[in-house]
Residue, then its C-alpha position, 0 to 999 in steps of 0.5 A: x252384453x249381448x249386442x244387436x247391431x244394425x244400420x241404414x247405410x247398408x251391412x259393409x257400412x264404416x260406422x257399422x264395422x267401427x262398432x263390431x270391432x268397438x263391442x267385440x274389443x270390450x268382449x261383448x257379443x255380436x250380432x248383426x242384422x243389417x240392410x244389404x244396400x243403402x236404406x236412408x230415409x227408410x223411417x220406420x218402414x216395414x216391407x209388407x207387399x214383396x218378400x224380403x231376400x236374407x243371406x249369411x255374411x262371412x266377412x264380418x267378425x261376427x254372427x252377421x245377416x243382411x236383409x234386401x229391405x228396411x232397416x226396421x225390416x231387418x230388426x223385426x225378421x231377425x228378433x222375431x224370425x230368427x233369434x230364437x228368442x235370444x236375449x239382448x241387452x242392448x241393440x245399436x243403430x248406426x253409426x249413421x254416415x250423416x246426422x239425424x238431428x231434430x225432425x229429421x229423426x222422423x225420416x231416419x232409418x237409423x232411427x227407425x230401426x233403433x225403434x224397432x229394438x225399443x219395441x221389443x223391449x230392448x235398450x236401444x240406440x240410434x247413433x249418427x255422425x255430422x257428415x263433415x266430422x273429422x272424428x274417426x268412426x272408430x274414436x265414435x265408436x268406442x265412446x258409443x260402448x262407453x256411454x252404453x255401458x255406463x247407462x245400463x248401469x243406471x237404466x234397467x227398464x228399455x229406452x231409446x235413445x238418439x247420439x249425434x256425434x259433432x264436427x269435433x269434440x270441445x275439448x278433444x274428448x267426447x262429452x255427452x249433453x242431454x237434449x230435446x230435439x230442434x226443428x230443421x227444415x230444408x230450402x229448395x228441397x225438390x228439384x225437378x229435372x228431366x232426363x236425356x229421354x224425356x223422363x220428368x223426375x224430382x230429386x230431394x235434396x236442399x240447403x239446411x234451414x234450422x227453424x230452432x236450434x236454440x240452447x237446449x237442441x240438439x242442433x246447439x249441442x252438437x255445433x257446440x262440440x258436444x254428443x247430443x243425447x236425445x232421449x225419444x219415445x214411441x208414443x206421440x199422442x198430444x195429452x194437452x189435446x186430449x184434455x182439450x177434447x175431453x172438456x169439448x166432449x163434455x160440453 
């Protein structure tokens, strides 16, 4: 298969390099288009008001390009400006060093890059691993290749799947569970500080507070030692509200 890899941790991210090794070990052709530096929290942002520099990276064992932009920049620029129409069987974004669960997918640069692949009609995975996970990146990468190879035998249309690896596997091996998104918030997410020069600033952070981590959610699955798989879509329309509005407009 022809695989395009990207991430939001930067082109030297351990999870990305593990994916390169895993896909190449299975005989797949790999291309990397990834950010030059850390781009977490960039969601589906696109750099429209500045130039995006890029360069070839020679110390990765495949064709690899680094872009001084967002994860979405990397995918969009490579596919539309550099690939010469090359067909890709799949795009994989990750493996992110930190979970992308529940409503955090709305902020995730890892998911944003995978979404761009999906918008280009490419089967796409966003893959993340809990930051405190004891599962090696190489193990998670191998399981990701297994998952993608299997799912492509039964799904022949583009898809966007968000995968999250737990802290530990429930049975010592990767078990995948289909899930819905939970709901996650953060307590004291904004901290105001002043530096020695009198510059006031906020730092975004805080303690995780899960509003919905019930059975069936991605949060519940990883807490139970499963790899959560949440199918996503770019269609965010509220169809129940559309029906309601039609009735209102007819009144």
